[in-house]
C-alpha positions in Angstrom: 2.5 -11.7 -5.4 -0.1 -9.7 -3.7 -2.2 -9.8 -1.0 -6.0 -9.5 -1.0 -7.5 -9.0 2.5 -11.2 -9.5 3.5 -12.3 -8.8 7.0 -10.0 -11.0 9.2 -8.7 -13.2 5.9 -5.6 -12.9 3.8 -4.5 -14.5 0.4 -1.1 -14.0 -1.2 -1.7 -14.8 -4.8 0.7 -14.3 -8.1 0.7 -10.9 -9.7 -1.1 -10.3 -13.6 -4.6 -11.6 -12.8 -7.5 -9.0 -12.8 -9.2 -8.0 -9.5 -12.4 -10.3 -10.5 -10.1 -13.6 -11.4 -8.5 -12.9 -7.8 -11.9 -12.6 -6.0 -12.8 -15.5 -7.7 -10.0 -17.7 -7.0 -10.4 -16.9 -3.2 -13.7 -18.2 -3.1 -15.6 -15.0 -3.0 -18.9 -13.5 -5.0 -17.5 -10.4 -7.1 -20.7 -8.9 -7.0 -20.5 -9.1 -3.2 -17.5 -7.0 -2.7 -15.7 -3.5 -3.9 -12.1 -3.5 -4.2 -9.8 -0.9 -3.1 -6.1 -0.3 -3.5 -3.9 2.4 -2.2 -7.0 3.9 -0.8 -8.8 4.0 -4.2 -11.7 2.2 -5.7 -10.6 -0.2 -8.3 -12.7 -2.5 -10.8 -12.8 -5.9 -11.1 -10.5 -5.7 -14.6 -8.0 -3.8 -13.0 -4.8 -6.3 -13.2 -2.9 -6.6 -10.1 0.9 -5.6 -9.5 3.8 -7.1 -7.6 3.5 -5.8 -3.6 -0.6 -4.7 -4.4 -2.8 -4.9 -1.2 -6.1 -5.1 -2.4 -8.7 -4.8 0.4 -12.0 -6.0 -0.2 -14.9 -4.3 1.4 -18.4 -5.9 1.7 -21.2 -4.3 -0.6 -24.3 -3.6 1.8 -27.4 -2.6 0.4 -30.8 -1.4 1.9 -33.8 0.1 0.9 
């Protein structure tokens, strides 16, 4: 199991899926968030591991 954290919400999911699949499973837009594990930015194809805590950060754009 691993944990996804976004703002004040947490989800526990089965490990072994890609970050992209995990983001979609919790109902968020893959294009709207960045994933961070252990303080390092990870891409959406990264496989989740048992015990991971993946923090999602909203993407903010402007111009």
